[in-house]
KELUM-710020 format. One line per field, with one value per residue: z, x, y of N, C-alpha, C in turn; residue in one letter. Coordinates in nm, 3 decimals. Each point is the difference from the previous one (the first is absolute). Example, Ala and Ser with C-alpha at 12.3 -4.5 7.8 and 13.67 -1.06 7.14 Angstrom:
2
n.up	c(0.780/-0.072)
n.east	c(1.319/-0.035)
n.north	c(-0.569/0.105)
ca.up	c(0.000/0.006)
ca.east	c(-0.089/0.082)
ca.north	c(0.119/0.119)
c.up	c(0.000/0.073)
c.east	c(0.090/-0.077)
c.north	c(0.120/0.109)
residu	c(A/S)
//
This chain:
268
n.up	c(3.243/0.115/-0.020/-0.125/0.031/0.090/-0.040/0.096/-0.011/-0.021/-0.106/0.002/-0.124/-0.047/0.055/0.014/0.023/0.114/0.043/0.116/-0.013/0.129/-0.050/0.092/-0.087/-0.107/-0.039/-0.014/-0.112/-0.015/0.130/-0.015/-0.115/0.061/0.105/-0.097/-0.034/-0.066/0.114/-0.058/0.074/0.003/0.021/0.065/0.010/0.099/0.010/0.130/0.050/0.016/-0.066/0.082/0.029/-0.128/-0.020/-0.077/-0.100/-0.057/-0.099/-0.053/-0.131/-0.111/0.002/0.049/-0.029/-0.124/-0.050/-0.093/-0.111/0.030/-0.009/0.062/0.085/0.008/0.008/0.077/0.008/0.009/0.064/0.101/0.061/-0.068/-0.109/0.033/0.029/-0.101/-0.062/0.031/-0.022/-0.105/-0.032/0.033/-0.067/-0.045/-0.105/-0.005/-0.063/0.110/-0.004/-0.039/0.094/0.078/-0.039/0.006/0.114/0.043/-0.053/0.049/0.083/-0.078/-0.001/0.122/-0.039/0.041/-0.078/-0.041/0.036/-0.046/-0.108/0.006/0.025/-0.092/-0.043/0.051/0.083/0.110/0.058/0.039/0.077/-0.127/-0.021/0.061/-0.065/-0.111/0.004/0.041/-0.081/-0.096/0.044/0.000/-0.105/-0.071/-0.059/-0.109/-0.062/-0.120/-0.005/-0.130/-0.055/0.029/-0.025/-0.013/-0.124/0.041/0.036/-0.085/-0.077/0.012/-0.004/-0.097/-0.057/0.029/-0.042/-0.085/0.084/-0.064/-0.125/-0.034/-0.128/-0.108/-0.101/-0.049/-0.107/-0.043/-0.116/0.101/-0.079/0.003/0.052/0.040/0.102/0.070/0.097/0.077/-0.015/0.115/-0.018/0.060/0.070/0.024/-0.053/-0.093/0.003/0.010/-0.099/-0.052/0.039/-0.038/-0.114/-0.012/0.035/-0.075/-0.101/0.041/0.004/-0.093/0.110/-0.057/0.132/-0.026/-0.096/-0.097/-0.064/-0.108/-0.055/-0.129/-0.058/-0.086/-0.071/0.080/-0.032/-0.063/-0.036/-0.039/-0.043/-0.040/-0.026/0.102/-0.076/-0.063/-0.079/-0.030/-0.087/0.024/0.044/-0.090/-0.047/-0.081/-0.002/-0.018/-0.075/-0.033/-0.004/0.104/-0.059/0.004/-0.099/0.019/0.106/0.095/0.025/-0.046/0.056/-0.054/-0.077/0.018/-0.017/-0.095/-0.009/0.025/-0.118/0.069/-0.042/0.125/-0.020/-0.087/-0.095/-0.009)
n.east	c(-1.813/0.028/-0.123/0.039/0.125/-0.074/0.073/0.069/0.058/0.047/0.071/0.068/-0.018/-0.073/0.047/-0.130/0.048/0.041/-0.108/0.025/-0.107/0.023/-0.046/-0.092/-0.088/-0.007/0.024/-0.124/0.046/-0.126/-0.003/0.119/-0.035/-0.110/0.075/0.074/-0.124/0.060/0.062/0.102/-0.052/0.112/-0.084/0.101/-0.068/0.088/0.042/-0.003/0.121/0.062/-0.113/-0.010/0.128/-0.027/0.019/-0.108/0.056/-0.120/0.063/-0.113/0.025/-0.066/-0.006/0.110/0.106/-0.045/0.000/0.071/-0.066/0.110/-0.086/-0.091/0.096/0.040/-0.129/0.023/0.112/-0.107/-0.037/0.012/0.042/-0.084/0.032/0.127/-0.005/-0.085/0.084/0.104/-0.077/-0.045/0.124/0.039/-0.113/0.074/-0.009/0.132/0.023/0.074/0.017/-0.124/-0.039/0.090/-0.031/-0.126/0.017/0.073/-0.095/-0.066/0.096/-0.034/0.133/-0.049/0.080/0.105/0.038/-0.120/0.060/0.118/-0.063/-0.069/0.111/0.053/-0.122/0.045/-0.101/0.074/-0.090/-0.049/0.105/0.024/0.094/-0.078/-0.103/0.069/0.060/-0.113/-0.075/0.089/0.005/-0.131/0.069/-0.086/-0.052/0.052/-0.116/0.047/-0.131/0.027/-0.117/0.085/0.107/0.089/-0.011/-0.125/-0.044/0.094/-0.040/-0.129/0.023/0.090/-0.088/-0.100/0.075/-0.095/-0.028/-0.116/-0.003/-0.128/0.010/-0.052/0.031/0.029/-0.042/0.125/0.030/0.025/-0.100/-0.097/-0.116/-0.017/-0.057/0.097/-0.061/0.107/-0.015/-0.059/-0.118/0.063/-0.094/-0.130/-0.008/0.081/-0.072/-0.116/0.040/0.041/-0.112/-0.069/0.068/0.003/-0.128/-0.022/0.073/-0.063/-0.093/-0.059/-0.072/-0.113/-0.028/0.124/-0.093/0.051/-0.116/0.047/-0.113/-0.024/0.045/-0.088/0.112/-0.027/-0.128/0.041/0.104/-0.084/-0.084/0.119/0.055/0.081/0.068/-0.117/0.071/-0.119/0.098/-0.080/-0.080/-0.006/-0.121/0.029/0.117/-0.040/-0.089/0.111/0.085/0.063/0.113/-0.025/0.078/-0.085/0.058/0.055/0.130/0.106/0.032/-0.122/0.072/0.086/-0.083/-0.050/0.133/-0.040/0.062/0.085/-0.036/0.035/-0.070/-0.056/0.037/0.035)
n.north	c(-1.019/0.060/0.049/0.021/0.033/0.066/0.104/0.057/-0.123/0.123/-0.039/0.112/-0.045/0.100/0.111/0.017/-0.124/-0.053/-0.064/-0.054/-0.076/-0.021/-0.115/-0.022/0.048/-0.079/0.125/0.040/-0.055/-0.039/-0.026/-0.056/-0.056/-0.034/-0.036/-0.054/-0.025/-0.099/0.030/0.058/-0.096/-0.069/-0.101/-0.051/-0.113/-0.006/-0.124/0.022/0.009/-0.115/-0.027/0.104/-0.009/0.012/-0.130/0.015/0.068/-0.021/0.062/0.043/0.006/-0.033/0.130/-0.056/-0.072/-0.012/0.122/-0.063/-0.033/-0.066/-0.101/0.073/0.038/-0.127/-0.030/0.105/-0.072/-0.080/0.111/-0.087/0.109/0.075/-0.067/-0.002/0.129/-0.003/-0.081/0.077/0.106/-0.066/-0.031/0.124/0.015/-0.101/0.081/-0.018/-0.115/0.005/-0.131/-0.020/0.084/-0.061/-0.123/0.041/0.064/-0.104/-0.075/0.103/-0.038/-0.102/-0.005/0.025/0.099/-0.069/0.098/-0.045/-0.113/0.038/0.041/-0.114/-0.065/0.078/-0.032/-0.113/0.023/0.004/-0.077/0.117/-0.011/-0.033/0.091/0.086/-0.049/-0.019/0.118/0.053/-0.074/0.025/0.125/-0.027/-0.046/0.073/-0.106/0.056/-0.022/0.027/-0.020/-0.009/0.034/0.099/0.074/-0.098/0.050/0.014/-0.121/-0.041/0.100/-0.025/-0.131/0.025/0.081/-0.084/-0.101/-0.040/-0.098/-0.006/-0.041/-0.008/-0.035/0.054/-0.081/0.119/-0.065/-0.007/0.058/0.081/0.034/-0.091/0.038/-0.126/0.064/-0.060/-0.066/-0.016/-0.129/-0.032/0.054/0.100/-0.061/0.014/-0.120/0.047/0.111/-0.064/-0.080/0.116/0.059/-0.105/-0.002/0.132/0.001/-0.107/0.050/0.109/-0.095/0.075/0.020/-0.043/-0.002/-0.044/-0.017/0.074/0.016/0.062/0.044/0.012/-0.113/-0.054/0.008/0.103/-0.024/-0.111/0.075/0.094/-0.092/-0.044/0.117/0.009/0.085/-0.005/0.079/0.052/0.027/0.107/-0.095/-0.100/0.030/-0.102/0.062/0.124/-0.065/-0.065/0.100/-0.051/0.039/0.131/0.043/0.098/0.056/-0.073/0.020/-0.063/0.117/0.003/-0.081/0.099/0.104/-0.080/-0.003/0.124/0.014/0.072/0.120/0.019/-0.112/0.083/-0.086/0.127)
ca.up	c(-0.036/0.120/0.027/-0.101/0.021/0.139/0.065/-0.020/0.023/-0.126/-0.006/-0.124/-0.074/-0.075/0.023/-0.108/-0.110/0.037/0.140/0.032/0.104/0.059/0.020/0.063/-0.100/-0.135/-0.031/-0.123/-0.103/-0.058/0.095/-0.004/-0.121/0.019/0.092/-0.072/-0.076/-0.135/-0.004/-0.062/0.109/-0.003/0.130/-0.011/0.127/0.010/0.131/0.075/0.039/-0.052/-0.147/-0.049/-0.098/-0.088/-0.031/-0.143/-0.087/-0.140/-0.063/-0.143/-0.053/-0.079/0.070/0.144/0.032/-0.098/-0.022/-0.132/-0.052/-0.090/-0.131/-0.071/-0.041/-0.107/-0.120/-0.058/-0.102/-0.120/-0.036/0.040/0.144/0.035/-0.027/0.098/0.133/0.020/0.036/0.133/0.099/0.015/0.066/0.139/0.073/0.002/-0.107/-0.100/0.049/0.002/-0.090/-0.139/-0.024/-0.010/-0.130/-0.107/0.001/-0.043/-0.143/-0.077/0.006/-0.083/-0.084/0.069/0.032/0.142/0.056/0.062/0.140/0.076/0.000/0.096/0.134/0.034/0.038/0.110/0.127/0.121/0.076/0.126/0.115/-0.034/0.056/0.147/0.042/-0.014/0.081/0.142/0.035/-0.005/0.118/0.112/-0.017/-0.089/-0.137/-0.091/-0.133/-0.105/-0.079/-0.098/-0.127/-0.101/-0.065/0.073/-0.037/0.092/0.142/0.044/0.024/0.115/0.119/0.034/0.044/0.131/0.095/0.024/0.010/-0.120/-0.089/-0.091/-0.099/-0.128/-0.089/-0.139/-0.091/-0.110/-0.093/0.009/-0.041/0.014/0.067/-0.091/0.019/0.086/0.138/0.041/0.084/0.040/0.034/0.141/0.012/0.137/0.080/0.023/0.105/0.129/0.026/0.045/0.140/0.080/-0.008/0.076/0.143/0.047/0.002/0.107/0.125/0.034/0.000/-0.092/0.064/-0.004/-0.139/-0.056/-0.147/-0.049/-0.144/-0.046/-0.104/0.031/0.013/0.133/0.105/0.079/0.100/0.095/0.092/0.074/0.092/0.129/-0.031/-0.145/-0.024/-0.134/-0.007/-0.111/-0.076/-0.087/0.080/0.047/0.106/0.114/0.061/0.058/0.096/0.136/0.025/-0.118/0.004/-0.112/-0.006/0.042/-0.078/0.051/0.141/0.079/0.038/0.118/0.110/0.034/0.081/0.125/-0.008/0.008/-0.110/0.039/-0.024/-0.142/-0.072/-0.116)
ca.east	c(0.073/0.026/-0.118/-0.010/0.102/-0.003/0.128/0.059/0.144/0.063/0.145/0.037/0.109/0.060/-0.088/-0.089/0.002/-0.043/-0.019/-0.037/-0.102/-0.009/-0.139/-0.011/-0.065/0.013/-0.112/-0.075/0.063/-0.100/-0.019/0.121/-0.006/-0.107/0.050/0.098/-0.077/0.048/0.129/0.108/0.074/0.001/-0.012/0.038/-0.006/0.099/0.009/0.121/0.071/0.135/0.000/-0.041/0.100/0.008/0.132/0.005/-0.076/-0.016/-0.057/-0.019/0.081/-0.070/-0.104/0.017/0.134/0.020/-0.127/-0.056/-0.008/0.115/-0.034/-0.073/0.095/0.081/-0.084/-0.002/0.104/-0.052/-0.122/-0.112/-0.023/-0.142/-0.056/0.049/-0.043/-0.139/0.005/0.061/-0.099/-0.098/0.066/0.026/-0.128/-0.050/-0.096/0.064/0.101/0.126/0.100/-0.038/0.011/0.142/0.048/-0.054/0.064/0.139/0.002/-0.013/0.127/0.099/0.078/0.037/0.143/0.031/0.028/-0.123/-0.001/0.081/-0.071/-0.109/0.058/0.044/-0.116/-0.070/0.019/-0.043/-0.110/0.046/0.001/0.047/0.134/-0.010/-0.063/0.091/0.120/-0.035/-0.029/0.124/0.080/-0.061/0.023/-0.098/0.033/-0.083/-0.004/-0.077/-0.058/-0.077/-0.041/0.075/0.115/0.126/0.076/-0.037/0.006/0.140/0.044/-0.074/0.049/0.132/-0.015/-0.066/0.067/-0.070/0.089/-0.015/-0.111/-0.050/-0.094/0.001/0.113/-0.030/0.095/0.048/0.093/0.126/-0.018/-0.139/-0.088/-0.058/-0.144/-0.029/0.046/0.041/-0.091/-0.137/-0.026/-0.023/-0.135/-0.049/0.033/0.145/0.026/-0.036/0.094/0.125/-0.020/-0.001/0.134/0.097/-0.034/0.038/0.146/0.055/-0.069/-0.080/-0.144/-0.073/-0.041/0.114/0.028/-0.068/-0.007/-0.063/-0.017/-0.115/-0.078/-0.066/0.101/0.061/-0.096/0.032/0.105/-0.052/-0.092/0.074/0.095/-0.050/-0.050/-0.009/-0.042/-0.034/0.060/-0.058/-0.026/-0.114/-0.121/-0.016/0.099/-0.041/-0.119/0.030/0.111/-0.038/0.057/0.015/0.061/-0.059/0.043/0.139/0.102/0.035/0.040/-0.116/0.020/0.085/-0.084/-0.089/0.078/0.036/0.122/-0.010/0.073/0.139/0.069/0.010/0.126/-0.039)
ca.north	c(-0.122/-0.079/-0.081/-0.105/-0.104/-0.044/0.029/0.132/-0.018/0.036/0.016/0.068/-0.062/0.110/0.114/0.044/-0.097/-0.135/-0.033/-0.138/-0.005/-0.134/-0.043/-0.131/-0.085/0.055/0.089/-0.024/0.082/0.090/0.109/0.083/0.081/0.100/0.102/0.080/0.096/0.022/0.068/-0.078/-0.063/-0.146/-0.066/-0.141/-0.074/-0.108/-0.063/0.029/-0.120/-0.022/-0.002/0.132/0.040/-0.115/-0.054/-0.029/0.090/-0.038/0.119/0.014/0.110/0.101/0.077/-0.020/0.050/0.108/0.070/-0.030/-0.136/0.005/-0.055/0.104/0.103/-0.059/-0.002/0.134/0.012/-0.066/0.070/-0.085/0.014/0.001/-0.133/-0.096/0.044/-0.044/-0.142/-0.005/0.041/-0.107/-0.113/0.035/-0.001/-0.137/-0.025/-0.085/-0.092/0.074/-0.058/0.024/0.144/0.033/-0.051/0.084/0.131/-0.014/-0.033/0.123/0.073/-0.068/0.089/0.125/-0.001/-0.014/0.132/0.051/-0.044/0.095/0.128/-0.013/0.001/0.135/0.081/-0.068/0.069/-0.070/0.056/0.060/-0.090/-0.135/-0.019/0.003/-0.126/-0.113/0.016/-0.007/-0.139/-0.077/0.030/-0.071/-0.143/-0.064/-0.038/0.078/-0.061/0.066/-0.109/0.074/-0.059/0.072/-0.063/0.002/0.119/0.108/-0.039/-0.006/0.136/0.054/-0.070/0.054/0.138/0.005/-0.088/-0.126/-0.116/-0.082/0.037/-0.102/0.054/-0.070/0.027/0.036/-0.063/0.084/-0.064/0.072/0.139/0.041/-0.095/-0.099/-0.007/-0.114/0.003/-0.134/-0.079/0.033/0.139/0.029/0.055/0.018/-0.119/0.004/0.100/-0.060/-0.109/0.060/0.037/-0.123/-0.059/0.078/-0.009/-0.133/-0.009/0.082/-0.028/0.118/-0.029/0.087/0.125/0.092/0.033/0.116/0.002/0.123/0.005/0.078/-0.066/-0.127/-0.105/0.012/-0.035/-0.118/0.025/0.098/-0.066/-0.102/0.063/0.045/0.134/0.015/0.138/0.047/0.132/0.078/-0.121/-0.016/-0.024/-0.138/-0.022/0.082/-0.059/-0.131/0.007/0.038/0.133/0.082/0.134/0.072/0.139/0.021/-0.068/-0.132/0.001/-0.042/-0.140/0.003/0.044/-0.111/-0.094/0.065/0.081/0.145/0.063/0.012/-0.128/-0.027/0.014/0.080)
c.up	c(0.122/0.034/-0.095/0.027/0.144/0.074/-0.023/0.028/-0.133/0.016/-0.134/-0.063/-0.084/0.013/-0.126/-0.118/0.039/0.151/0.013/0.116/0.050/0.030/0.063/-0.091/-0.135/-0.033/-0.131/-0.109/-0.061/0.093/0.001/-0.122/0.011/0.089/-0.067/-0.093/-0.138/-0.009/-0.055/0.106/-0.016/0.141/-0.019/0.138/-0.004/0.142/0.067/0.031/-0.071/-0.152/-0.059/-0.106/-0.085/-0.035/-0.147/-0.073/-0.140/-0.068/-0.151/-0.048/-0.066/0.077/0.151/0.042/-0.101/-0.036/-0.127/-0.021/-0.109/-0.138/-0.083/-0.051/-0.112/-0.131/-0.066/-0.109/-0.128/-0.049/0.042/0.146/0.036/-0.017/0.108/0.141/0.029/0.042/0.140/0.108/0.025/0.071/0.148/0.083/-0.003/-0.109/-0.107/0.069/-0.011/-0.102/-0.146/-0.034/-0.015/-0.134/-0.114/-0.006/-0.049/-0.149/-0.087/-0.008/-0.083/-0.092/0.066/0.039/0.151/0.066/0.069/0.146/0.087/0.007/0.099/0.142/0.043/0.045/0.115/0.132/0.116/0.063/0.129/0.116/-0.028/0.062/0.152/0.052/-0.002/0.094/0.150/0.044/-0.001/0.123/0.123/-0.016/-0.091/-0.133/-0.092/-0.140/-0.092/-0.094/-0.095/-0.119/-0.116/-0.042/0.076/-0.035/0.099/0.146/0.049/0.035/0.120/0.129/0.044/0.055/0.141/0.106/0.035/0.003/-0.123/-0.084/-0.087/-0.094/-0.127/-0.088/-0.140/-0.090/-0.113/-0.086/-0.001/-0.039/0.023/0.074/-0.102/0.007/0.087/0.140/0.041/0.087/0.110/0.041/0.149/0.013/0.147/0.089/0.033/0.110/0.138/0.037/0.049/0.146/0.090/0.005/0.087/0.149/0.056/0.011/0.120/0.134/0.049/-0.002/-0.091/0.064/0.001/-0.143/-0.045/-0.152/-0.043/-0.152/-0.037/-0.094/0.042/0.015/0.132/0.111/0.079/0.104/0.105/0.103/0.082/0.107/0.132/-0.007/-0.151/-0.032/-0.148/-0.009/-0.123/-0.107/-0.093/0.084/0.056/0.115/0.125/0.073/0.077/0.107/0.136/0.033/-0.130/0.031/-0.125/-0.020/0.024/-0.095/0.070/0.144/0.091/0.047/0.121/0.122/0.045/0.086/0.132/-0.002/0.020/-0.109/0.031/-0.020/-0.147/-0.049/-0.131/-0.118)
c.east	c(0.027/-0.118/-0.009/0.099/0.007/0.128/0.038/0.149/0.073/0.152/0.034/0.120/0.076/-0.093/-0.074/-0.003/-0.056/-0.012/-0.041/-0.099/-0.009/-0.146/-0.002/-0.068/0.009/-0.121/-0.068/0.051/-0.098/-0.026/0.120/-0.004/-0.107/0.049/0.103/-0.067/0.053/0.132/0.108/0.093/-0.011/-0.008/0.027/-0.004/0.100/0.000/0.132/0.070/0.134/0.006/-0.040/0.097/0.036/0.144/0.017/-0.091/-0.001/-0.071/-0.013/0.086/-0.085/-0.117/0.001/0.136/0.043/-0.136/-0.071/-0.022/0.108/-0.030/-0.076/0.095/0.089/-0.078/-0.009/0.102/-0.037/-0.127/-0.126/-0.040/-0.148/-0.064/0.040/-0.044/-0.143/-0.004/0.059/-0.103/-0.102/0.061/0.022/-0.128/-0.066/-0.099/0.054/0.096/0.136/0.100/-0.031/0.012/0.146/0.056/-0.047/0.071/0.143/0.007/-0.006/0.131/0.110/0.069/0.041/0.147/0.025/0.031/-0.122/-0.009/0.077/-0.069/-0.116/0.052/0.040/-0.116/-0.079/0.034/-0.049/-0.118/0.054/-0.012/0.057/0.137/-0.004/-0.060/0.099/0.119/-0.030/-0.028/0.126/0.087/-0.054/0.007/-0.096/0.064/-0.096/0.008/-0.091/-0.050/-0.103/-0.042/0.064/0.124/0.131/0.086/-0.026/0.014/0.144/0.051/-0.070/0.050/0.135/-0.011/-0.056/0.071/-0.078/0.100/-0.008/-0.115/-0.035/-0.102/0.012/0.115/-0.050/0.106/0.037/0.098/0.136/-0.009/-0.142/-0.079/-0.061/-0.152/-0.042/0.057/0.033/-0.105/0.082/-0.013/-0.027/-0.133/-0.041/0.037/0.149/0.035/-0.031/0.099/0.135/-0.009/0.010/0.141/0.099/-0.028/0.045/0.152/0.061/-0.070/-0.084/-0.148/-0.073/-0.040/0.112/0.040/-0.086/0.004/-0.073/-0.005/-0.127/-0.093/-0.056/0.101/0.076/-0.090/0.036/0.109/-0.048/-0.090/0.068/0.089/-0.065/-0.056/0.004/-0.062/-0.027/0.045/-0.051/-0.050/-0.121/-0.122/-0.012/0.096/-0.039/-0.118/0.031/0.109/-0.049/0.050/0.020/0.081/-0.050/0.061/0.150/0.098/0.038/0.051/-0.118/0.015/0.094/-0.079/-0.092/0.071/0.045/0.129/-0.035/0.090/0.149/0.081/0.021/0.144/-0.033/0.093)
c.north	c(-0.088/-0.090/-0.119/-0.113/-0.047/0.026/0.145/-0.004/0.019/0.004/0.062/-0.070/0.102/0.120/0.044/-0.097/-0.136/-0.015/-0.146/0.004/-0.144/-0.032/-0.139/-0.101/0.068/0.088/-0.037/0.095/0.099/0.118/0.093/0.091/0.109/0.113/0.090/0.100/0.033/0.073/-0.094/-0.057/-0.151/-0.055/-0.149/-0.063/-0.114/-0.055/0.037/-0.132/-0.015/0.002/0.134/0.050/-0.122/-0.037/-0.036/0.098/-0.056/0.116/-0.017/0.117/0.108/0.061/-0.025/0.056/0.107/0.057/-0.042/-0.148/-0.009/-0.059/0.103/0.108/-0.049/0.000/0.136/0.018/-0.074/0.068/-0.073/0.018/-0.007/-0.137/-0.100/0.038/-0.041/-0.147/-0.017/0.032/-0.110/-0.121/0.028/0.008/-0.137/-0.034/-0.094/-0.096/0.066/-0.054/0.030/0.149/0.042/-0.046/0.089/0.135/-0.007/-0.030/0.125/0.078/-0.067/0.101/0.130/-0.006/-0.004/0.134/0.059/-0.041/0.100/0.136/-0.002/0.005/0.141/0.089/-0.062/0.067/-0.085/0.071/0.062/-0.099/-0.137/-0.028/-0.009/-0.130/-0.114/0.013/-0.010/-0.142/-0.086/0.027/-0.071/-0.151/-0.072/-0.038/0.074/-0.059/0.080/-0.109/0.059/-0.085/0.071/-0.075/0.023/0.121/0.112/-0.041/-0.005/0.138/0.063/-0.066/0.054/0.141/0.009/-0.082/-0.125/-0.116/-0.087/0.052/-0.119/0.063/-0.082/0.046/0.030/-0.062/0.093/-0.077/0.067/0.145/0.051/-0.107/-0.095/-0.004/-0.117/0.024/-0.143/-0.066/-0.067/0.146/0.013/0.073/0.010/-0.119/-0.003/0.100/-0.058/-0.110/0.054/0.040/-0.124/-0.061/0.076/-0.005/-0.135/-0.013/0.072/-0.021/0.116/-0.037/0.099/0.133/0.104/0.034/0.118/-0.011/0.125/-0.003/0.074/-0.073/-0.134/-0.114/0.008/-0.053/-0.125/0.023/0.100/-0.067/-0.109/0.061/0.040/0.141/0.015/0.135/0.024/0.145/0.075/-0.098/0.009/-0.040/-0.141/-0.031/0.077/-0.061/-0.128/0.003/0.047/0.140/0.074/0.125/0.070/0.138/0.018/-0.067/-0.131/-0.001/-0.035/-0.144/-0.012/0.046/-0.113/-0.105/0.062/0.076/0.147/0.061/0.012/-0.128/-0.029/0.014/0.070/-0.026)
residu	c(X/X/X/X/X/X/X/X/X/X/X/X/X/X/X/X/X/X/X/X/X/X/X/X/X/X/X/X/X/X/X/X/X/X/X/X/X/X/X/X/X/X/X/X/X/X/X/X/X/X/X/X/X/X/X/X/X/X/X/X/X/X/X/X/X/X/X/X/X/X/X/X/X/X/X/X/X/X/X/X/X/X/X/X/X/X/X/X/X/X/X/X/X/X/X/X/X/X/X/X/X/X/X/X/X/X/X/X/X/X/X/X/X/X/X/X/X/X/X/X/X/X/X/X/X/X/X/X/X/X/X/X/X/X/X/X/X/X/X/X/X/X/X/X/X/X/X/X/X/X/X/X/X/X/X/X/X/X/X/X/X/X/X/X/X/X/X/X/X/X/X/X/X/X/X/X/X/X/X/X/X/X/X/X/X/X/X/X/X/X/X/X/X/X/X/X/X/X/X/X/X/X/X/X/X/X/X/X/X/X/X/X/X/X/X/X/X/X/X/X/X/X/X/X/X/X/X/X/X/X/X/X/X/X/X/X/X/X/X/X/X/X/X/X/X/X/X/X/X/X/X/X/X/X/X/X/X/X/X/X/X/X/X/X/X/X/X/X)
//
């Protein structure tokens, strides 16, 4: 590996878990992957300097900060999980228009009692490393935002649990007892996610190179490709192929290692 990256200057970030290698020039990613020989190791190239530790985190929710697709899980209470999950998968891989796919999936849930939302929340689990990522970056002065194509019922709870500074997502409409099958307009989509990154960076005077975006679906790509460090996390093929950085094996603490944090600096 030292021959491939042109350096043998190693710094251990976490014993037997993460190391940092200083390189004078950016190594060829294909050569790095070849040298890894298919082992379950993530390799992320980042630029050193004052923007190494990011001042703004924009994170997707479903299949990123939480392990599930909350809409798919909600559909399970209507007996429609498989049907809706198929549409979700196609939308997340960029095969369908996100807005139309969302309207269609929500329409199938008309009449579902609101109690199903709370039941879905009770079974929702954070992705390993999510709390550590948010809390560690916040302690270092970063602004953290949860921006999702999902729904405020869930993002508000995930944001409170993790400590995100703010959350943005879509609003499911109901009649007081059940879902109406409609979502409030305008729908938060891929352009809205990128716009949020740009807006928050501008408001806080943060250069793009000091921003971090992470997600797994096609609706995350614009913010991932705009951020200084954009990470495809256990992502769909179209996202993995387009993102400059990928995490395929590790948990969300990999995003801290990519910023040069050592494990001893983590806020657990």
